[in-house]
SEFIZA-3560 file (N, C-alpha, C; in Angstrom, 3 decimals):
REM SEFIZA-3560
<numar><xx>0.960</xx><yy>-1.090</yy><zz>0.262</zz><atom>N</atom></numar>
<numar><xx>-0.565</xx><yy>-0.252</yy><zz>0.411</zz><atom>CA</atom></numar>
<numar><xx>0.860</xx><yy>1.693</yy><zz>-0.271</zz><atom>C</atom></numar>
<numar><xx>0.492</xx><yy>1.967</yy><zz>-1.096</zz><atom>N</atom></numar>
<numar><xx>1.237</xx><yy>3.640</yy><zz>-0.661</zz><atom>CA</atom></numar>
<numar><xx>0.601</xx><yy>4.875</yy><zz>-0.424</zz><atom>C</atom></numar>
<numar><xx>1.928</xx><yy>5.060</yy><zz>0.759</zz><atom>N</atom></numar>
<numar><xx>1.157</xx><yy>6.259</yy><zz>1.533</zz><atom>CA</atom></numar>
<numar><xx>0.751</xx><yy>7.605</yy><zz>1.051</zz><atom>C</atom></numar>
<numar><xx>-0.372</xx><yy>7.908</yy><zz>1.364</zz><atom>N</atom></numar>
<numar><xx>-0.775</xx><yy>9.486</yy><zz>1.128</zz><atom>CA</atom></numar>
<numar><xx>-0.289</xx><yy>10.093</yy><zz>0.799</zz><atom>C</atom></numar>
<numar><xx>-0.140</xx><yy>11.436</yy><zz>-0.391</zz><atom>N</atom></numar>
<numar><xx>0.786</xx><yy>12.655</yy><zz>0.072</zz><atom>CA</atom></numar>
<numar><xx>0.065</xx><yy>13.397</yy><zz>0.847</zz><atom>C</atom></numar>
<numar><xx>0.708</xx><yy>13.947</yy><zz>1.293</zz><atom>N</atom></numar>
<numar><xx>0.274</xx><yy>15.442</yy><zz>2.251</zz><atom>CA</atom></numar>
<numar><xx>0.994</xx><yy>16.442</yy><zz>2.260</zz><atom>C</atom></numar>
<numar><xx>1.604</xx><yy>16.796</yy><zz>1.079</zz><atom>N</atom></numar>
<numar><xx>2.285</xx><yy>17.945</yy><zz>0.402</zz><atom>CA</atom></numar>
<numar><xx>1.496</xx><yy>19.286</yy><zz>0.197</zz><atom>C</atom></numar>
<numar><xx>2.111</xx><yy>20.474</yy><zz>0.397</zz><atom>N</atom></numar>
<numar><xx>1.881</xx><yy>21.348</yy><zz>0.314</zz><atom>CA</atom></numar>
<numar><xx>0.958</xx><yy>21.761</yy><zz>-1.050</zz><atom>C</atom></numar>
<numar><xx>1.006</xx><yy>21.148</yy><zz>-1.966</zz><atom>N</atom></numar>
<numar><xx>-0.035</xx><yy>21.478</yy><zz>-3.596</zz><atom>CA</atom></numar>
<numar><xx>-0.922</xx><yy>20.084</yy><zz>-3.383</zz><atom>C</atom></numar>
<numar><xx>-1.250</xx><yy>18.867</yy><zz>-2.521</zz><atom>N</atom></numar>
<numar><xx>-1.916</xx><yy>17.759</yy><zz>-2.965</zz><atom>CA</atom></numar>
<numar><xx>-3.083</xx><yy>17.984</yy><zz>-3.897</zz><atom>C</atom></numar>
<numar><xx>-3.162</xx><yy>17.107</yy><zz>-4.322</zz><atom>N</atom></numar>
<numar><xx>-4.662</xx><yy>16.813</yy><zz>-4.774</zz><atom>CA</atom></numar>
<numar><xx>-4.970</xx><yy>18.608</yy><zz>-5.449</zz><atom>C</atom></numar>
<numar><xx>-4.275</xx><yy>19.153</yy><zz>-6.350</zz><atom>N</atom></numar>
<numar><xx>-4.294</xx><yy>20.192</yy><zz>-6.887</zz><atom>CA</atom></numar>
<numar><xx>-4.462</xx><yy>20.381</yy><zz>-8.389</zz><atom>C</atom></numar>
<numar><xx>-4.819</xx><yy>18.592</yy><zz>-9.156</zz><atom>N</atom></numar>
<numar><xx>-4.631</xx><yy>19.347</yy><zz>-10.614</zz><atom>CA</atom></numar>
<numar><xx>-5.747</xx><yy>19.423</yy><zz>-10.902</zz><atom>C</atom></numar>
<numar><xx>-6.583</xx><yy>20.508</yy><zz>-10.783</zz><atom>N</atom></numar>
<numar><xx>-7.701</xx><yy>20.705</yy><zz>-11.502</zz><atom>CA</atom></numar>
<numar><xx>-7.774</xx><yy>22.527</yy><zz>-10.743</zz><atom>C</atom></numar>
<numar><xx>-7.440</xx><yy>22.176</yy><zz>-9.565</zz><atom>N</atom></numar>
<numar><xx>-7.414</xx><yy>23.747</yy><zz>-9.127</zz><atom>CA</atom></numar>
<numar><xx>-5.880</xx><yy>24.564</yy><zz>-9.329</zz><atom>C</atom></numar>
<numar><xx>-4.816</xx><yy>24.418</yy><zz>-10.061</zz><atom>N</atom></numar>
<numar><xx>-3.895</xx><yy>24.971</yy><zz>-10.211</zz><atom>CA</atom></numar>
<numar><xx>-3.582</xx><yy>24.862</yy><zz>-11.680</zz><atom>C</atom></numar>
<numar><xx>-4.127</xx><yy>24.491</yy><zz>-12.399</zz><atom>N</atom></numar>
<numar><xx>-3.788</xx><yy>23.771</yy><zz>-13.792</zz><atom>CA</atom></numar>
<numar><xx>-4.399</xx><yy>25.410</yy><zz>-14.390</zz><atom>C</atom></numar>
<numar><xx>-3.740</xx><yy>25.795</yy><zz>-15.411</zz><atom>N</atom></numar>
<numar><xx>-4.160</xx><yy>26.488</yy><zz>-16.198</zz><atom>CA</atom></numar>
<numar><xx>-4.749</xx><yy>25.997</yy><zz>-17.903</zz><atom>C</atom></numar>
<numar><xx>-5.581</xx><yy>26.770</yy><zz>-18.142</zz><atom>N</atom></numar>
<numar><xx>-6.071</xx><yy>26.880</yy><zz>-19.682</zz><atom>CA</atom></numar>
<numar><xx>-5.133</xx><yy>27.001</yy><zz>-20.512</zz><atom>C</atom></numar>
<numar><xx>-5.141</xx><yy>26.576</yy><zz>-21.832</zz><atom>N</atom></numar>
<numar><xx>-4.044</xx><yy>26.236</yy><zz>-22.557</zz><atom>CA</atom></numar>
<numar><xx>-3.646</xx><yy>27.657</yy><zz>-23.113</zz><atom>C</atom></numar>
<numar><xx>-4.331</xx><yy>28.753</yy><zz>-23.183</zz><atom>N</atom></numar>
<numar><xx>-3.519</xx><yy>29.856</yy><zz>-23.715</zz><atom>CA</atom></numar>
<numar><xx>-3.060</xx><yy>30.706</yy><zz>-22.672</zz><atom>C</atom></numar>
<numar><xx>-3.364</xx><yy>29.986</yy><zz>-21.585</zz><atom>N</atom></numar>
<numar><xx>-2.779</xx><yy>31.002</yy><zz>-20.143</zz><atom>CA</atom></numar>
<numar><xx>-1.934</xx><yy>30.373</yy><zz>-19.722</zz><atom>C</atom></numar>
<numar><xx>-0.744</xx><yy>29.085</yy><zz>-20.198</zz><atom>N</atom></numar>
<numar><xx>-0.079</xx><yy>28.850</yy><zz>-19.666</zz><atom>CA</atom></numar>
<numar><xx>0.881</xx><yy>29.535</yy><zz>-19.892</zz><atom>C</atom></numar>
<numar><xx>2.289</xx><yy>29.412</yy><zz>-18.504</zz><atom>N</atom></numar>
<numar><xx>3.518</xx><yy>30.601</yy><zz>-18.742</zz><atom>CA</atom></numar>
<numar><xx>3.357</xx><yy>31.415</yy><zz>-17.759</zz><atom>C</atom></numar>
<numar><xx>3.812</xx><yy>31.962</yy><zz>-17.799</zz><atom>N</atom></numar>
<numar><xx>4.195</xx><yy>33.292</yy><zz>-16.998</zz><atom>CA</atom></numar>
<numar><xx>3.293</xx><yy>34.496</yy><zz>-17.389</zz><atom>C</atom></numar>
<numar><xx>2.025</xx><yy>35.137</yy><zz>-16.400</zz><atom>N</atom></numar>
<numar><xx>1.776</xx><yy>36.007</yy><zz>-16.730</zz><atom>CA</atom></numar>
<numar><xx>2.217</xx><yy>37.455</yy><zz>-16.881</zz><atom>C</atom></numar>
<numar><xx>1.596</xx><yy>38.421</yy><zz>-17.555</zz><atom>N</atom></numar>
<numar><xx>2.083</xx><yy>39.819</yy><zz>-17.724</zz><atom>CA</atom></numar>
<numar><xx>2.692</xx><yy>40.525</yy><zz>-16.782</zz><atom>C</atom></numar>
<numar><xx>3.693</xx><yy>41.917</yy><zz>-16.775</zz><atom>N</atom></numar>
<numar><xx>4.142</xx><yy>42.583</yy><zz>-15.940</zz><atom>CA</atom></numar>
<numar><xx>3.006</xx><yy>43.279</yy><zz>-15.298</zz><atom>C</atom></numar>
<numar><xx>1.776</xx><yy>43.440</yy><zz>-16.243</zz><atom>N</atom></numar>
<numar><xx>1.229</xx><yy>44.235</yy><zz>-15.839</zz><atom>CA</atom></numar>
<numar><xx>0.447</xx><yy>43.851</yy><zz>-14.562</zz><atom>C</atom></numar>
<numar><xx>0.619</xx><yy>42.832</yy><zz>-13.815</zz><atom>N</atom></numar>
<numar><xx>0.058</xx><yy>42.187</yy><zz>-12.983</zz><atom>CA</atom></numar>
<numar><xx>0.340</xx><yy>42.754</yy><zz>-11.727</zz><atom>C</atom></numar>
<numar><xx>1.730</xx><yy>42.149</yy><zz>-11.696</zz><atom>N</atom></numar>
<numar><xx>2.704</xx><yy>42.726</yy><zz>-10.452</zz><atom>CA</atom></numar>
<numar><xx>2.338</xx><yy>44.032</yy><zz>-10.415</zz><atom>C</atom></numar>
<numar><xx>2.255</xx><yy>44.804</yy><zz>-11.414</zz><atom>N</atom></numar>
<numar><xx>2.683</xx><yy>46.603</yy><zz>-10.874</zz><atom>CA</atom></numar>
<numar><xx>1.161</xx><yy>46.883</yy><zz>-10.822</zz><atom>C</atom></numar>
<numar><xx>0.668</xx><yy>46.261</yy><zz>-9.827</zz><atom>N</atom></numar>
<numar><xx>-1.066</xx><yy>46.969</yy><zz>-9.847</zz><atom>CA</atom></numar>
<numar><xx>-0.436</xx><yy>47.463</yy><zz>-8.324</zz><atom>C</atom></numar>
<numar><xx>-0.515</xx><yy>48.488</yy><zz>-8.118</zz><atom>N</atom></numar>
<numar><xx>-0.453</xx><yy>49.170</yy><zz>-6.507</zz><atom>CA</atom></numar>
<numar><xx>-1.987</xx><yy>48.966</yy><zz>-4.972</zz><atom>C</atom></numar>
<numar><xx>-1.783</xx><yy>48.252</yy><zz>-3.924</zz><atom>N</atom></numar>
<numar><xx>-2.697</xx><yy>48.088</yy><zz>-3.127</zz><atom>CA</atom></numar>
<numar><xx>-3.011</xx><yy>48.802</yy><zz>-2.124</zz><atom>C</atom></numar>
<numar><xx>-3.609</xx><yy>49.579</yy><zz>-1.702</zz><atom>N</atom></numar>
<numar><xx>-3.788</xx><yy>50.322</yy><zz>-0.554</zz><atom>CA</atom></numar>
<numar><xx>-4.104</xx><yy>49.561</yy><zz>0.567</zz><atom>C</atom></numar>
<numar><xx>-4.168</xx><yy>50.047</yy><zz>1.495</zz><atom>N</atom></numar>
<numar><xx>-4.577</xx><yy>49.540</yy><zz>3.386</zz><atom>CA</atom></numar>
<numar><xx>-5.703</xx><yy>50.077</yy><zz>3.178</zz><atom>C</atom></numar>
<numar><xx>-6.642</xx><yy>48.478</yy><zz>3.336</zz><atom>N</atom></numar>
<numar><xx>-7.966</xx><yy>48.814</yy><zz>3.457</zz><atom>CA</atom></numar>
<numar><xx>-8.185</xx><yy>48.234</yy><zz>1.877</zz><atom>C</atom></numar>
<numar><xx>-8.055</xx><yy>47.957</yy><zz>1.084</zz><atom>N</atom></numar>
<numar><xx>-8.587</xx><yy>47.316</yy><zz>0.015</zz><atom>CA</atom></numar>
<numar><xx>-8.549</xx><yy>46.111</yy><zz>-0.228</zz><atom>C</atom></numar>
<numar><xx>-9.725</xx><yy>45.629</yy><zz>-0.332</zz><atom>N</atom></numar>
<numar><xx>-10.346</xx><yy>44.574</yy><zz>-0.540</zz><atom>CA</atom></numar>
<numar><xx>-9.365</xx><yy>44.394</yy><zz>-2.204</zz><atom>C</atom></numar>
<numar><xx>-8.922</xx><yy>42.443</yy><zz>-1.915</zz><atom>N</atom></numar>
<numar><xx>-8.468</xx><yy>42.007</yy><zz>-3.177</zz><atom>CA</atom></numar>
<numar><xx>-8.669</xx><yy>40.462</yy><zz>-3.228</zz><atom>C</atom></numar>
<numar><xx>-8.697</xx><yy>39.088</yy><zz>-3.964</zz><atom>N</atom></numar>
<numar><xx>-9.296</xx><yy>38.009</yy><zz>-4.097</zz><atom>CA</atom></numar>
<numar><xx>-8.298</xx><yy>37.599</yy><zz>-4.288</zz><atom>C</atom></numar>
<numar><xx>-7.946</xx><yy>36.167</yy><zz>-3.939</zz><atom>N</atom></numar>
<numar><xx>-6.888</xx><yy>35.551</yy><zz>-4.157</zz><atom>CA</atom></numar>
<numar><xx>-6.828</xx><yy>34.581</yy><zz>-4.714</zz><atom>C</atom></numar>
<numar><xx>-6.168</xx><yy>34.811</yy><zz>-6.068</zz><atom>N</atom></numar>
<numar><xx>-6.122</xx><yy>33.740</yy><zz>-7.584</zz><atom>CA</atom></numar>
<numar><xx>-5.062</xx><yy>33.128</yy><zz>-6.933</zz><atom>C</atom></numar>
<numar><xx>-4.140</xx><yy>31.906</yy><zz>-6.998</zz><atom>N</atom></numar>
<numar><xx>-3.389</xx><yy>31.352</yy><zz>-7.105</zz><atom>CA</atom></numar>
<numar><xx>-3.001</xx><yy>30.917</yy><zz>-8.724</zz><atom>C</atom></numar>
<numar><xx>-1.540</xx><yy>31.847</yy><zz>-8.725</zz><atom>N</atom></numar>
<numar><xx>-0.761</xx><yy>31.350</yy><zz>-10.350</zz><atom>CA</atom></numar>
<numar><xx>0.197</xx><yy>30.309</yy><zz>-10.171</zz><atom>C</atom></numar>
<numar><xx>-0.395</xx><yy>29.284</yy><zz>-10.866</zz><atom>N</atom></numar>
<numar><xx>0.598</xx><yy>28.349</yy><zz>-10.298</zz><atom>CA</atom></numar>
<numar><xx>2.138</xx><yy>28.523</yy><zz>-10.939</zz><atom>C</atom></numar>
<numar><xx>2.374</xx><yy>29.889</yy><zz>-11.967</zz><atom>N</atom></numar>
<numar><xx>3.732</xx><yy>29.819</yy><zz>-12.422</zz><atom>CA</atom></numar>
<numar><xx>4.458</xx><yy>30.831</yy><zz>-11.521</zz><atom>C</atom></numar>
<numar><xx>3.902</xx><yy>30.919</yy><zz>-10.822</zz><atom>N</atom></numar>
<numar><xx>5.349</xx><yy>31.596</yy><zz>-9.525</zz><atom>CA</atom></numar>
<numar><xx>4.919</xx><yy>30.572</yy><zz>-7.996</zz><atom>C</atom></numar>
<numar><xx>5.749</xx><yy>29.836</yy><zz>-8.149</zz><atom>N</atom></numar>
<numar><xx>5.634</xx><yy>29.027</yy><zz>-6.655</zz><atom>CA</atom></numar>
<numar><xx>6.188</xx><yy>29.582</yy><zz>-5.332</zz><atom>C</atom></numar>
<numar><xx>7.222</xx><yy>30.767</yy><zz>-5.365</zz><atom>N</atom></numar>
<numar><xx>7.488</xx><yy>32.105</yy><zz>-4.388</zz><atom>CA</atom></numar>
<numar><xx>5.776</xx><yy>32.455</yy><zz>-3.707</zz><atom>C</atom></numar>
<numar><xx>5.710</xx><yy>33.294</yy><zz>-2.119</zz><atom>N</atom></numar>
<numar><xx>4.649</xx><yy>33.647</yy><zz>-1.737</zz><atom>CA</atom></numar>
<numar><xx>3.601</xx><yy>33.074</yy><zz>-1.916</zz><atom>C</atom></numar>
<numar><xx>3.245</xx><yy>31.969</yy><zz>-2.457</zz><atom>N</atom></numar>
<numar><xx>1.948</xx><yy>31.309</yy><zz>-2.821</zz><atom>CA</atom></numar>
<numar><xx>1.648</xx><yy>31.235</yy><zz>-1.670</zz><atom>C</atom></numar>
<numar><xx>0.077</xx><yy>31.141</yy><zz>-1.780</zz><atom>N</atom></numar>
<numar><xx>-0.125</xx><yy>30.663</yy><zz>-0.173</zz><atom>CA</atom></numar>
<numar><xx>-1.112</xx><yy>29.646</yy><zz>-0.725</zz><atom>C</atom></numar>
<numar><xx>-1.996</xx><yy>28.767</yy><zz>0.402</zz><atom>N</atom></numar>
<numar><xx>-2.175</xx><yy>27.975</yy><zz>0.806</zz><atom>CA</atom></numar>
<numar><xx>-3.592</xx><yy>27.448</yy><zz>-0.057</zz><atom>C</atom></numar>
<numar><xx>-3.836</xx><yy>26.355</yy><zz>-0.290</zz><atom>N</atom></numar>
<numar><xx>-4.505</xx><yy>26.103</yy><zz>-2.053</zz><atom>CA</atom></numar>
<numar><xx>-6.096</xx><yy>26.564</yy><zz>-1.074</zz><atom>C</atom></numar>
<numar><xx>-6.456</xx><yy>25.959</yy><zz>0.402</zz><atom>N</atom></numar>
<numar><xx>-7.237</xx><yy>26.433</yy><zz>0.846</zz><atom>CA</atom></numar>
<numar><xx>-7.974</xx><yy>27.941</yy><zz>0.517</zz><atom>C</atom></numar>
<numar><xx>-7.020</xx><yy>28.536</yy><zz>0.424</zz><atom>N</atom></numar>
<numar><xx>-7.113</xx><yy>29.952</yy><zz>0.181</zz><atom>CA</atom></numar>
<numar><xx>-7.489</xx><yy>30.615</yy><zz>-1.158</zz><atom>C</atom></numar>
<numar><xx>-7.767</xx><yy>29.699</yy><zz>-2.027</zz><atom>N</atom></numar>
<numar><xx>-7.602</xx><yy>29.886</yy><zz>-3.917</zz><atom>CA</atom></numar>
<numar><xx>-9.258</xx><yy>30.518</yy><zz>-3.956</zz><atom>C</atom></numar>
<numar><xx>-8.859</xx><yy>31.814</yy><zz>-4.083</zz><atom>N</atom></numar>
<numar><xx>-10.711</xx><yy>32.282</yy><zz>-4.541</zz><atom>CA</atom></numar>
<numar><xx>-11.866</xx><yy>32.920</yy><zz>-3.595</zz><atom>C</atom></numar>
<numar><xx>-10.480</xx><yy>32.905</yy><zz>-2.275</zz><atom>N</atom></numar>
<numar><xx>-10.925</xx><yy>34.273</yy><zz>-1.095</zz><atom>CA</atom></numar>
<numar><xx>-11.064</xx><yy>35.469</yy><zz>-0.791</zz><atom>C</atom></numar>
<numar><xx>-11.630</xx><yy>36.296</yy><zz>-0.811</zz><atom>N</atom></numar>
<numar><xx>-11.444</xx><yy>37.694</yy><zz>-0.866</zz><atom>CA</atom></numar>
<numar><xx>-11.151</xx><yy>38.738</yy><zz>0.692</zz><atom>C</atom></numar>
<numar><xx>-10.024</xx><yy>38.748</yy><zz>0.579</zz><atom>N</atom></numar>
<numar><xx>-9.294</xx><yy>40.098</yy><zz>2.054</zz><atom>CA</atom></numar>
<numar><xx>-8.647</xx><yy>40.689</yy><zz>1.909</zz><atom>C</atom></numar>
<numar><xx>-8.932</xx><yy>41.785</yy><zz>2.507</zz><atom>N</atom></numar>
<numar><xx>-8.460</xx><yy>42.773</yy><zz>3.063</zz><atom>CA</atom></numar>
<numar><xx>-6.259</xx><yy>43.482</yy><zz>3.023</zz><atom>C</atom></numar>
<numar><xx>-6.534</xx><yy>44.024</yy><zz>2.468</zz><atom>N</atom></numar>
<numar><xx>-4.728</xx><yy>44.196</yy><zz>2.665</zz><atom>CA</atom></numar>
<numar><xx>-4.466</xx><yy>45.290</yy><zz>4.406</zz><atom>C</atom></numar>
<numar><xx>-3.956</xx><yy>44.576</yy><zz>4.878</zz><atom>N</atom></numar>
<numar><xx>-3.620</xx><yy>45.010</yy><zz>5.842</zz><atom>CA</atom></numar>
<numar><xx>-2.085</xx><yy>45.753</yy><zz>6.302</zz><atom>C</atom></numar>
<numar><xx>-0.776</xx><yy>45.244</yy><zz>4.912</zz><atom>N</atom></numar>
<numar><xx>0.225</xx><yy>46.222</yy><zz>4.917</zz><atom>CA</atom></numar>
<numar><xx>0.893</xx><yy>45.980</yy><zz>3.965</zz><atom>C</atom></numar>
<numar><xx>1.769</xx><yy>45.993</yy><zz>3.723</zz><atom>N</atom></numar>
<numar><xx>3.139</xx><yy>45.671</yy><zz>2.864</zz><atom>CA</atom></numar>
<numar><xx>4.440</xx><yy>45.494</yy><zz>3.380</zz><atom>C</atom></numar>
<numar><xx>4.771</xx><yy>43.926</yy><zz>2.822</zz><atom>N</atom></numar>
<numar><xx>6.430</xx><yy>43.153</yy><zz>3.443</zz><atom>CA</atom></numar>
<numar><xx>7.079</xx><yy>43.484</yy><zz>2.345</zz><atom>C</atom></numar>
<numar><xx>8.139</xx><yy>43.883</yy><zz>1.986</zz><atom>N</atom></numar>
<numar><xx>8.717</xx><yy>43.950</yy><zz>1.012</zz><atom>CA</atom></numar>
<numar><xx>8.093</xx><yy>43.948</yy><zz>-0.140</zz><atom>C</atom></numar>
<numar><xx>8.227</xx><yy>42.257</yy><zz>-1.035</zz><atom>N</atom></numar>
<numar><xx>7.337</xx><yy>42.425</yy><zz>-2.458</zz><atom>CA</atom></numar>
<numar><xx>6.326</xx><yy>42.113</yy><zz>-2.249</zz><atom>C</atom></numar>
<numar><xx>5.754</xx><yy>41.318</yy><zz>-1.172</zz><atom>N</atom></numar>
<numar><xx>4.926</xx><yy>41.067</yy><zz>-0.536</zz><atom>CA</atom></numar>
<numar><xx>3.624</xx><yy>41.536</yy><zz>0.028</zz><atom>C</atom></numar>
<numar><xx>2.960</xx><yy>41.059</yy><zz>0.285</zz><atom>N</atom></numar>
<numar><xx>1.068</xx><yy>41.898</yy><zz>0.600</zz><atom>CA</atom></numar>
<numar><xx>0.889</xx><yy>41.326</yy><zz>1.551</zz><atom>C</atom></numar>
<numar><xx>0.478</xx><yy>41.896</yy><zz>3.186</zz><atom>N</atom></numar>
<numar><xx>0.149</xx><yy>41.074</yy><zz>4.177</zz><atom>CA</atom></numar>
<numar><xx>-1.787</xx><yy>41.774</yy><zz>3.929</zz><atom>C</atom></numar>
<numar><xx>-2.394</xx><yy>40.218</yy><zz>4.150</zz><atom>N</atom></numar>
<numar><xx>-3.725</xx><yy>40.014</yy><zz>3.730</zz><atom>CA</atom></numar>
<numar><xx>-5.009</xx><yy>39.586</yy><zz>4.588</zz><atom>C</atom></numar>
<numar><xx>-5.522</xx><yy>39.866</yy><zz>5.303</zz><atom>N</atom></numar>
<numar><xx>-6.350</xx><yy>39.183</yy><zz>6.222</zz><atom>CA</atom></numar>
<numar><xx>-7.893</xx><yy>38.632</yy><zz>5.219</zz><atom>C</atom></numar>
<numar><xx>-7.738</xx><yy>37.109</yy><zz>5.642</zz><atom>N</atom></numar>
<numar><xx>-8.488</xx><yy>36.996</yy><zz>5.390</zz><atom>CA</atom></numar>
<numar><xx>-9.788</xx><yy>36.095</yy><zz>6.189</zz><atom>C</atom></numar>
<numar><xx>-11.017</xx><yy>36.018</yy><zz>6.291</zz><atom>N</atom></numar>
<numar><xx>-11.973</xx><yy>35.419</yy><zz>6.922</zz><atom>CA</atom></numar>
<numar><xx>-11.896</xx><yy>34.028</yy><zz>6.030</zz><atom>C</atom></numar>
<numar><xx>-11.900</xx><yy>32.992</yy><zz>7.474</zz><atom>N</atom></numar>
<numar><xx>-11.567</xx><yy>31.644</yy><zz>7.223</zz><atom>CA</atom></numar>
<numar><xx>-12.623</xx><yy>31.148</yy><zz>8.168</zz><atom>C</atom></numar>
<numar><xx>-13.934</xx><yy>30.633</yy><zz>7.899</zz><atom>N</atom></numar>
<numar><xx>-14.794</xx><yy>29.625</yy><zz>9.304</zz><atom>CA</atom></numar>
<numar><xx>-14.965</xx><yy>31.635</yy><zz>9.763</zz><atom>C</atom></numar>
<numar><xx>-14.975</xx><yy>30.897</yy><zz>11.402</zz><atom>N</atom></numar>
<numar><xx>-15.455</xx><yy>31.713</yy><zz>11.978</zz><atom>CA</atom></numar>
<numar><xx>-14.164</xx><yy>33.202</yy><zz>12.782</zz><atom>C</atom></numar>
<numar><xx>-12.888</xx><yy>32.400</yy><zz>12.108</zz><atom>N</atom></numar>
<numar><xx>-11.284</xx><yy>33.108</yy><zz>12.413</zz><atom>CA</atom></numar>
<numar><xx>-11.119</xx><yy>33.794</yy><zz>11.190</zz><atom>C</atom></numar>
<numar><xx>-10.202</xx><yy>34.807</yy><zz>12.012</zz><atom>N</atom></numar>
<numar><xx>-9.353</xx><yy>35.647</yy><zz>10.928</zz><atom>CA</atom></numar>
<numar><xx>-8.216</xx><yy>35.561</yy><zz>10.906</zz><atom>C</atom></numar>
<numar><xx>-7.189</xx><yy>35.161</yy><zz>9.083</zz><atom>N</atom></numar>
<numar><xx>-5.888</xx><yy>34.495</yy><zz>8.934</zz><atom>CA</atom></numar>
<numar><xx>-5.095</xx><yy>35.692</yy><zz>8.287</zz><atom>C</atom></numar>
<numar><xx>-4.204</xx><yy>36.025</yy><zz>8.575</zz><atom>N</atom></numar>
<numar><xx>-3.557</xx><yy>36.659</yy><zz>8.465</zz><atom>CA</atom></numar>
<numar><xx>-2.294</xx><yy>36.454</yy><zz>6.796</zz><atom>C</atom></numar>
<numar><xx>-2.716</xx><yy>36.261</yy><zz>6.347</zz><atom>N</atom></numar>
<numar><xx>-1.608</xx><yy>35.504</yy><zz>4.982</zz><atom>CA</atom></numar>
<numar><xx>-0.185</xx><yy>36.630</yy><zz>4.596</zz><atom>C</atom></numar>
<numar><xx>0.647</xx><yy>35.896</yy><zz>4.009</zz><atom>N</atom></numar>
<numar><xx>1.489</xx><yy>36.647</yy><zz>3.622</zz><atom>CA</atom></numar>
<numar><xx>1.449</xx><yy>36.520</yy><zz>2.157</zz><atom>C</atom></numar>
<numar><xx>1.378</xx><yy>37.291</yy><zz>1.152</zz><atom>N</atom></numar>
<numar><xx>1.295</xx><yy>36.764</yy><zz>0.128</zz><atom>CA</atom></numar>
<numar><xx>1.839</xx><yy>37.775</yy><zz>-1.609</zz><atom>C</atom></numar>
<numar><xx>2.410</xx><yy>36.848</yy><zz>-2.456</zz><atom>N</atom></numar>
<numar><xx>2.884</xx><yy>38.160</yy><zz>-3.303</zz><atom>CA</atom></numar>
<numar><xx>2.065</xx><yy>38.507</yy><zz>-3.872</zz><atom>C</atom></numar>
<numar><xx>2.292</xx><yy>39.213</yy><zz>-4.883</zz><atom>N</atom></numar>
<numar><xx>0.987</xx><yy>40.137</yy><zz>-5.665</zz><atom>CA</atom></numar>
<numar><xx>1.066</xx><yy>39.381</yy><zz>-6.543</zz><atom>C</atom></numar>
<numar><xx>1.480</xx><yy>38.282</yy><zz>-7.331</zz><atom>N</atom></numar>
<numar><xx>1.632</xx><yy>37.519</yy><zz>-8.668</zz><atom>CA</atom></numar>
<numar><xx>0.027</xx><yy>36.904</yy><zz>-7.934</zz><atom>C</atom></numar>
<numar><xx>-0.090</xx><yy>36.073</yy><zz>-6.941</zz><atom>N</atom></numar>
<numar><xx>-1.549</xx><yy>36.430</yy><zz>-6.430</zz><atom>CA</atom></numar>
<numar><xx>-2.714</xx><yy>36.692</yy><zz>-5.829</zz><atom>C</atom></numar>
<numar><xx>-2.930</xx><yy>37.404</yy><zz>-6.184</zz><atom>N</atom></numar>
<numar><xx>-3.569</xx><yy>38.468</yy><zz>-5.579</zz><atom>CA</atom></numar>
<numar><xx>-3.940</xx><yy>39.237</yy><zz>-7.475</zz><atom>C</atom></numar>
<numar><xx>-5.449</xx><yy>39.809</yy><zz>-7.030</zz><atom>N</atom></numar>
<numar><xx>-6.287</xx><yy>40.263</yy><zz>-8.360</zz><atom>CA</atom></numar>
<numar><xx>-7.381</xx><yy>41.634</yy><zz>-7.448</zz><atom>C</atom></numar>
<numar><xx>-7.161</xx><yy>42.360</yy><zz>-7.278</zz><atom>N</atom></numar>
<numar><xx>-7.933</xx><yy>43.586</yy><zz>-7.273</zz><atom>CA</atom></numar>
<numar><xx>-9.504</xx><yy>43.166</yy><zz>-7.111</zz><atom>C</atom></numar>
<numar><xx>-10.260</xx><yy>43.070</yy><zz>-6.204</zz><atom>N</atom></numar>
<numar><xx>-11.685</xx><yy>42.536</yy><zz>-5.858</zz><atom>CA</atom></numar>
<numar><xx>-13.155</xx><yy>43.707</yy><zz>-6.947</zz><atom>C</atom></numar>
<numar><xx>-13.745</xx><yy>43.326</yy><zz>-7.020</zz><atom>N</atom></numar>
<numar><xx>-14.484</xx><yy>44.079</yy><zz>-8.182</zz><atom>CA</atom></numar>
<numar><xx>-15.530</xx><yy>44.443</yy><zz>-7.070</zz><atom>C</atom></numar>
<numar><xx>-15.663</xx><yy>43.996</yy><zz>-5.531</zz><atom>N</atom></numar>
<numar><xx>-17.389</xx><yy>43.879</yy><zz>-5.163</zz><atom>CA</atom></numar>
<numar><xx>-16.782</xx><yy>44.611</yy><zz>-4.003</zz><atom>C</atom></numar>
//
């Protein structure tokens, strides 16, 4: 019997896969977006960038920018009844529309 993998990206075959025309690295315009403190952002994991990648449980969640830390952004995300503080790089964030 083979032991089940419990790695950081376990069981993400569909979650972190890109469509055919989206494969590879995204354009630099995603990284050049300026985020203000208090702004609402969506966490959308870009599998082309491994650094600063949040855990898969936060993919698709919306959070609030709390501060900056080097190249990364500090984001507060509500998860069930708790609020989690994440340090996420810009490649995995998008401005929220709502």
